Every structure is written in C-alpha cells, then in structure tokens.
N, C-alpha and C positions, 0 to 999 in steps of 0.2 A: 167344154174344157175347163171354163170355169167351175162348174160345179163339182166336176171331180177334184179339182185344187179345194175346194170347201169341204169336199167329204173327205179329203186326205188329212187336212188340217185338222177336222175333228178327231180323226182315228190317231194322230200325231198327240193329242193333248192324253187320250187313255194310255199310249206308249209311254209319254213322258211320265205319267203317275206310276205307271208299273216301274220303270226303272229308278225312281227317286225310291220307290220302296226298298230296293235293293240294298241300300246305305245306311237303313235306319238299325238301329242297336238291335240286338236280340233280347229276349225276356222269357221267364217261363219255360215251357218245354222246347221251346228253341233255342236257347241257351243250353240246354242240357244236350239236345242233340248235336248242338256244335262242338262241346267239349269232347264228347264222345268221338266226333269225327276226326278232331284234332288230334286226341290221342292215338286214335287208328295212325294217322300219317306219322306221328312221331315214332311209335313204336313198330312201325312196318306191319304189323299183323292185321291184315285186312279182311280176317275170319272170325277171330274172337273177340267179339265185342267188350270193352271195359269203359268203365268210368272211375279215374281215380283210383285205381289198381283194383277195382271190384269187378267181377264178371256181372255183364248186363245182359236182362233176358226179356226185356218188357215190351220191345220192338224189333222187326227183323232190319235185314242188311240194307235194302235198297235206299232209302233215305242217307243213310252215313257213306255208303259208296260214292254217290250222288256229291255229297256234300264235300268229302274227303279229297276227290279228283279237284274241286274247285281248290281247295287249301293246300293241296300238295303244288297246284299250280301258280295261286297268287299270296299264299299265305293266309294268317289266322286275321281275315277281313271280315267284315260283315257280308260284303259284296262277294268274297270267294265262296263262303259258305251258303249263299242263297243262290248262285248263279246256275248250277245244273239241275237242283230242284226247279228250280224256276223255268228253266227252258223244258224240263221233262212235262212241268205243268201246263205250258203252253202247247204242248204237243196235242192234249185235250181238244182245242179248239179246231184243229185239223181233223181230229177223230168224229167230232160232234158234228162238223161240216158234213163228213162224209156219210155220215148216218143220216143225217136230215137230207141228204141229196138222194140217198139209196132208196129211201122209205117216199119221198114226196118230190123236191123237185130242187136244184140247184139253189133257187132264193130263199127256200124252206132252210137248207144247211147253211147260208149265209146267215140267215135270220137266228138260227140257234145257236151259230158261234157267237153272235153279235150280243144276244141275250146272256151268253155264259161269261164269255169276255169283260163284258161292260158291268157284272152284276157286284152288287157292292162286296158280296162274300167272296168273290175270286178276287177283287182287291186285296181285301183284309189279309187273306190266306198266302197271298203272293209276297207281302212283305213280312207276316209273320209265319214262317214255315214249319207246318208240321206234316205230319204222315199223311194226313188226308191231302194235303196238297199235290201229292204225287200219286197217292190211291187213286184220287179221282180221274186221273188219265189212263191208269190201268185198268180200271173198268169202264172208262168210256170206248177204251180200244177193243176190250173184250165184247162188249153190246153190239158196237160196228160189226166186227168181225164175225159171231157167232149168228147174227141177223142175216148176215150176206151169206153164211153158208146155208140156212134154213132157205132162204130166198132163192140160191141158185145153186146150190150143194157142190161147191168146188171144195176140195182138199185143203189148199192154200188158206180158205178162212176159216176151216176148222182148226189148223194148226195156230194161226196167229189169234184165234179167239181165247185158246186156252194159254198161250202164251201171255196173252193180258192179263187171263184171271191169276196165272202164275206171279206176273209182277205186281198184279194188286195187292197178291197175298205176300209177296216180298216186299212190298211196304210197309203193311199193317196186320196181316194176318189172316184168317179164315173169311173175316168179314168183305175180303174182296171177292168173295166167291159167291156171295147170296143175291147182288142183283142180277149178275149174269145166269145163276142157275134159275131164278124165278121167273126170269124173262122168258128161256128157252120152254120150261114148264108151261108156262101160260100161253106162249106161242103156239105149242104143239096141242094142246088142249082146246083152243079157239080155232086151230085148224081142223081138228079131229082128227088127227096124225097119231093117233096112238101107237103106230106099231114101232115109231121112231123114239118112243119113251123109253123101253128097255131094249134099245138096240146095244150090242156090245162095244160099239166104236166109242161110247162114253168112257169106258175103261181107260181105252187109249186117251182121251183127254185126260184124265185124271193123270195118266203117268207121266203126259208132259207137264201138268202143273209140278207134279214130285220133282221134277227133274230141277224145274227152275226155281222152287223153293228150298232145294236141298242143301243149299251152304246154312241157311238158318237152321235147319233140323239138325245140320252135322254140330255146328256151335252149340246148340241147346243141350245135344245127346251128350257131347264131349264135355261141357260142363258143369250139367245138372242133371244129366242121366236121363231117365225114362220120366221123371218129374217134369223136366225140360219141354218134353214134347207134349206131356198133359197139359201143362200153363199154355202152350202156343195154341194148342186145337180147343180146350176148354175152357180152363180156369179164367185166362185173361177174356175170353167171350161170354160165355155163360155166368162168370163170376159178377161181371158189371151188369149183366139184366138181373140178377137176383140180389145185386147190393153185398153178396158174400165177400168179394174181391174187391171193389171199389163203389161209391157212389151211394149216395143216399135219397136222391130227389124223388119226389111222389106226384112232381106236376105233369098232370099226363099232356097238356097243352103247349108245354116248352118248345118243340119243335114246330108249332103253328104260329107262337109267337115269333120264334126267329126267322120264318119263313117270309114275315113282312117285310123285313128288312134286308134278308138274305138277297133278294132278287130285286131289289131298288137299282134303276128307277124303272123295272118293269113287271113291279109285284101286281098291277091290276089285270095287264095284259095274260101274266102265267095263271092267276086265278079265273080268270073269264075261261081262258083255253082249258083248265082241268074240269071247269062247269058244263062247257061244250062236250067235252070228250066222256065225260060219267053220264051226261044225258043221253049221247048216242048209243051207249050201251042199251039203253032201253027202248029208243024210240026208231034207230035205224034198222032196217032190214039185214045188213050183213054189217059186223063188226070187225073195224079194219086190227088185223090180229099183232101187228107189230106195236101199234100207239097202245092197243089193250095191254099187251105183254109187258111194256116198259112202264107205263102207268101203274098197272097192278103190282109189278116187284116193287115198285116205289112205296106204293100204300101197305104192302105187307112189310117192309122194312121200316116205314115210319110208325107203324103200328108197334112193333117189337121195339124201336127206339124209345116209344111212346112209355111202354110199360117199365121200362127197364130204369133201375135204381140209377146207373151211371149215366149221365147226361153232360154235353159241352156243344156247344155251338157248332165247333168244326165237324162234329160228326155229320152235320146236316150238306155239307160239301159235295159229297158223292153224290147227293140226289139232284144237284143243280142243273147238271148235263142232260140226265134223260128227261127232266120236266121241261126244260128247253127245247129239246126235240118234239115233244107233244105237242108243246106251244106252237111251235113254226108248222107243225101239220094242221093246224087251224089258221094258218096264215089269209085264207082266202075269204074266211068269217070276218076275220080285222080288216081287209081291205074292204069288203063291203059295209062294215059299220063305219069306217071313215067316210064314205062314199055317202052312205043312207041317212045315218044317224050320226054324221059328222061333229055337229055341234057337242051333242053330250058326251060322244066318246073323248074328241079331244078335250073337253073341258076337264073330263076326269084325269087324263093323264095329264094336261097342264096343272091341274092339282097338284098332283104329285111331285110334278118339277119344280112347283113353288115351294111346296114344302121343304125341298132338298137346298134349293137357292137360300130359303129365310135359314136354313140351319148353318150355311156357308156362311151368311151373314151375322148370324149369333156367333159361331165361332170367331170370326175376325174381329168383330166389335165388343164382345163380352169375354171371351174365355180367352183370347190371346193378351199375352203380357205388353206388347207392344204394336202399333201397327207399321207395316214395312211396306216397300212398296210392292211386293208380289201380289198379296189379295188385289191390289188397285188394278195393276197391270192385267189379273186373271179375270178380274169383272168387266175392264174396257173389252179385252179379248171375245169374253162371252157375247156382250151385248153387240159388238163390231160383227161378229162373225153371224151370229143369230138375225141379224139387220138385213146383212149381204145375201143369207140365203133365202130369206124370204120374199125378196125382190126378184131372185134366180128361179126360184121353185114354186110352182102353184098346187103341186099335189099335197094333199092334206097329211097322206101316209108317210109320205117322205119327209116332210116338214117334222110328222112327230117324232120319227126315227132319228133326224138329225140333231132336234133339241136336245132330245134323250141323251143322247151320246156326248153333246157338247159341255150340257150342264154336269154330268156325272164325271167326264173327264177334267174339266176344270176344277170341281170339286174337289176331285183326289189328288191333283196336284198339289193343291195347296195343304192336303191332309199329309200328303207323305214326304212334301218339300220341307214344310215348315212347322205344321202345328204339332204333329206328333213326333218330331225329334226336338222339338220343345221341351213336351213332357217327357220324353226319353233321357233325357239329362238329369233329372232327379234319381235315377238308378245310382243306387249305391256304388254299384263295381265299378261303374265307369269315374264317379266321383275318387272312389280311393286309388285307382290305379293314376288318374292325373297328379294327386297329390304325393305318390310315391315316386313316381316320373320327374316330379319337379323336383324334390328334396332329398331322393337317394344319392349315396355317393358309393365309389367303387366297390362291390364286394357285396352290397345289401342283397337282401334276398325277402320276398314277401311270401307271407303264409295266411292260409284262411283256417279259423276256427270257430265251427260251431254255427257257422253261417251257410245258406243255402242259396248262394246267387252264383251260379253256373256261369254268368258271362264272364265272371273274374278269371276263371280258370281257361276261357276262351281268348279274351282280349290281349292278357297281358303278353309282353315280349318273350319274357323267360318263364318257365314253367312254374306255376304257384302250387306248393305242397299243401294238401287237405289233412290238417291237423286232427286225427281220429281219437288220440288218448291224451291226457293229460300230463302223462310221464314225458312225452316227447314234447309238449307246450315248454315245460320247465328246463328240459337242455337246452332249448333253443334261445330261451329268454337269458341265458347266459351270455349271450354274445350281443356285441353293440350292432351288428350287422343284421339283426332280426327285425323285421317289421310284420305286426300280427293283425290281420282285419276281423274284427268281431264284434259282439253284440254288448248290450249293457250289462247283464249278467255274468258274462266272461270277464268282462272289464273289473267289476266290481271283485270278482275272486283274484285276477291279478294285482290288483292295486293295493288291496284292503286285507285281503287273507293271506298274501306270499311276500316274501322279503325282496322281492327284486325291484331295481331302482328303475324307472321309467323316465327317458329322456322327454319324449312328446305324446301328446295323445291328441290326434285330430278328429274333431265332431264330423262326422256325415252324416249330414241332414238328408234323408231321402225317402223315396217312396217307389214301391215295385208298381210294374204296368198292369199287372195281374191283379191289381187292387185298385182298381181307379173307383173315386168317389166324386160325389157332387162337392164337396166342398176341396178336394183336390182341384178337379177341373176350374173351378172358379179361382182366377189370380189373386181376388182379395181375400180371401181364406186358404189359400194353398200352403201357405206357411205352417199353417195349425195343423194340418194332416200329415204333415212330414213326421217321420219318426228319426232316433238316432242310431246311426251304428258307429263304431270307432275303429281310427287306424293307430295304432301302437306302436311307436320306435322303443326298441329296448337301449339301456344306457350301459 
C-alpha cells in the first residue's frame, strides 16, 4: 500500500503539471486558433471558419470545434480554449495502452502510455495547443484499431480504424492518413498477405473517412471552390515538402535533434529500443509484423519530413506514440539489462535525470527573476519521495521508472506553474489589455492596427476590431473613445504625418514567445531584448 501511495504521488506530479499548463497564455498558432474558435462561438456559424471576417482555409475543423465548445461553456479563457483539445489528446494514452497490450502485454501497454504521457514533447504541446496535439490522438486510435482488425478480423475494428483516420484528417489534413496507411501496407507485406492489399473493402474505409471529413470539404468548396479542395489534399501538404507553399529549411537532421529532447526522460531507452528493433530485422528468424509495420511507417514519414522544406518541432509529435509502443515491445530486454548490466544501464539513465535536474536548478537560480517558495518546496518533495521510495523498493527497474517520473513531473510543475507564465507576461497583447482595462472609460473601444498578435482578439472582454485600411483608422481617430494598439511605424504615421491629437501614448515593452533568445531568457539582459509596441488613446 505504501508503494502504491508513492506511485500515486509520482503520477500526481505529472497531472498537476498538465493542469497548470491549461492556464498559461496563448501564443503564435494557438492564439490564432483561439480567435477562430471564439469567432465561431460569437457568430454561431460552426461550419464556415473565419478570422477577423476573412475566410480561413489553413486547418480543418476538429480543433476549432473542441476549443469552441470550451469557450461556449466557460468564456474566452485560456483554460476554456485548451480544455477539450487537452482531453482529446489525453485519450491517446488509452489508445497507446490498448495497442501495447494488444501486441505485447498489459505491462508493455502501461509502459508505452507512461513514455508518451511523461515525454517532454507531450508536456509542451498540452500547454501550447496545436493541431498536432489532437492529430496524434486520432492517429493512435487508427493504429490501434487497424492493427486489431488485421490481427482479429472484426468489422468493428475496421470501422473505428477508419474513423480514427477521419478524425486525424479532420484535425490537420491528409497527413493524418500517412502512418496508418504505411502501417497496414508494411504489416501485410511482412505477413505476405498480398490478397488483402487489393481487397475492395479498403474503398469502404475511404468512404468512412470522406464522411468524417465532409464538413471541412464542404466549407472549403463553398468558400474557395475546387481550389480549396486542391489546397486541402495537395498544396498544403506537397507544398510544404517542396517549399513552394511554406518552409525553407535544408537541415536533414532537424527531427533527429528534436527527438533527443522530445522523449526526455526516456530518450536513451527509446534509442536503445529502436536499435534492438532494427537489429532484429536482420538477425531474427521471424520479424514481428506489427512492430516492423509501426516503426517502418515512422521511418518513412521521418524521411519525408526530413527532406521537406517546411519543418517545425510539433510535426514530430505524431511519431511519439508509435515509437513508444515499439519501445515497450522491448520491455524484457530492458529488464534484463537492469538485472544483468544494472550498473551501466542505471548510470546512463541516471545521467539523463541528472541533466534534467541540473537544468531545473539552472532555471531556478539563473533564469528566474526571483526565488520563491515553489521551487524550494518542489525540490524538497523530489528528495523526500525519492529517498522514501529507495527504502521501500529494491527492484532497480522500478526505481528507474519512479525516479524518471518524479523528476520530470516536478520539473514540469515548476515550468508550467511559475517559469513559463513569468515569461508570457512579456507578451504585448496581455500588457496592452491590462493598460486598456485599467484606464478605459465607458464607451471606449480598443482596435488593432498592423500588428499580428492574435491573443489580443481572444483575451479581450469585448470584440477588438482589426483595422485593415488607413481610411478606417482616420475615421476612428476622430473619436476620443478610440484606443489603437500598433507598432512604431504606424505610431510615427499617426503622430507626425497626420493632424490628429493624441491624448496618451503607452509604451508596451514586449517580446513574443515564439522569439525566445538567450538574451531574453537571461534576467540580466532581458530588458535589452524587448521591443516596443504602442497603445494610443485618441483625444
């Protein structure tokens, strides 16, 4: 019972870190998605996606529906926007557990879910919501159900497998079908079941997918015609690979670098499992079809991503769950290593945990603006739980798992509860809204001109109009109820080249969170890294 309590406390730290992430401000893509979701609720139109009165075609509907549901229930709060995408993303832990249990054992399923849920990339994109946050859940559902169908032949698994693909494509587009497609293809090739490759039942699966994604196809066709359909299936995917639509990266190792931090604290274990698996393809008399299919599909997608011009760390998120399942499939090897070569194996994992701990210390003492009670309490909790567990448990493998969970849980509580929110307060939109709300008078209205800070449109209590043409600005400045949030260039135009009288100009020293630099992270040089936006009160 006492061991169970300790395990419960370790997992509680992970859950607490997740929950703190729900309240962190939005930035970048998440801010854009939040505005679209809010405007969906305000307009009552849940089919035609819009951003500031302009039709939107970049992403499908699923994320916006989930986010809008939270906003409808709780208002325009960070928590409200993130809640249902967060819950949808957490469903992937159940799917990955079921897939691991189906292919290997219940313990392997639990281990796979553990690796996914405590990986650093999972922590990050539960607080910074992207379409990939929910995309990975749809893909994991599809992998579980399609492999279950191939193993058992039940129609229900077939239907749910293609529903999973449909949900993934409703989250981000055709990329949601890539891993399931290659997994099924490689599985059948390894099993030499060529008869199923060209079976007409797959046409039924495609029809299921088309039904699920039909709202997006309808919106795109109604709003953009056949060009909208072409954009969804071709331009927005192949254009990122070639760079014709988006992206300019030529680094073929981009995702290999990101993999090193994405799986922390499990990076070494995952890399070892991939080595075991690939080695088994050449040394074993019989290849495990599901493991080979899952890893093979990931390697194909990783190759495509690596040669693609359009790259971003969150693209890797969909590979975390399948790689965790492959890793869990080699659980017996890891247990044997912990027993037979325990000192070297534990030392390597201990080194990883030590690095995470040192990063924690560095963030607390060198990158935080002031020392508070929270990191002191968390460090004490870390040491007490680790010491007590060491006294209760002699199994080296279980110790390794426990220490890994508690270290990453405590580290992410601090990051999500204190450090990251401290950085986010430098975002301009938050500061501008605080100044406006503090100084506004009845009837005053806030406008945005020439700035792309979508968080402003989401967080404001009242609708903020985005001024698109100067003539509209000139008209608004004739009223003393007008406040305008803008940049240095537009401020100069207003104050020097126009004859409008300005009551007050508030300087907003700010930094976007998608532009983190070493200078900004260092409290001693942070002020130098800030740039100025301006909040103007007309007279």
